[in-house]
N, C-alpha and C positions, 0 to 999 in steps of 0.2 A: 811787710809781712812780719808778724810777731814771731819771735824765735820760740820753738818748742823746747822745753827743758825737763829734765828728770834729775832730782837730787836723791842720793842714796845715803842711808846711814852706813857707818863703817862695817857693819856686819854683812852688808849686801855687796860690798866692793868685789869679792871674789866672782860675782856673777858677770862682771865686765872685765876681769883681769885674764887676759889670754894665757899668762903663765900658770894660772890656776884652772885652766880649761873652762873659763867663763864663756858662755855662749850668748849672752844677752845682746851684745852688739850685732852679731851675725843674725840673730832672730829679728831684731828691729829692722835691719837692712832687708831681710826677706819679706817682712810684713809691708814695708814701704814699697818694695818692688811689686808685690802681689796687688796692693791697692792701685798702683799705677796701671798695671795690666788689666785689672778687672773693671775698674770704674773710670780710669783715665785721669785721676786726680793725683798729682805729684805731691806727696807728703814731704814737707821740708825736713832737712836733717834735724835730728834731735840731739841737743847738747846735754851730755850726761856729766855730772860732777858729784863728788862726795860732799856731804854736809855733816860735820861732826856735832852739830847742834841737834840733829835728829836722833831718835832712839836707834840702837844698832840695827834692828830689822825693819826700820821704817823707811818710807820713801815719800816724796812729794813732787 
């Protein structure tokens, strides 16, 4: 299974930083859980990391 990934520009890091009240990780967990319950497909964990080569508000 290929690993799912999300790279964030440094301006988006607060979205995943719990100390800055970032909610993205919890939202992703919730979506994964919802998909599993509704259609029976288990979405693999999503690897999230910063990428300083991206524009501050960009993601890939």
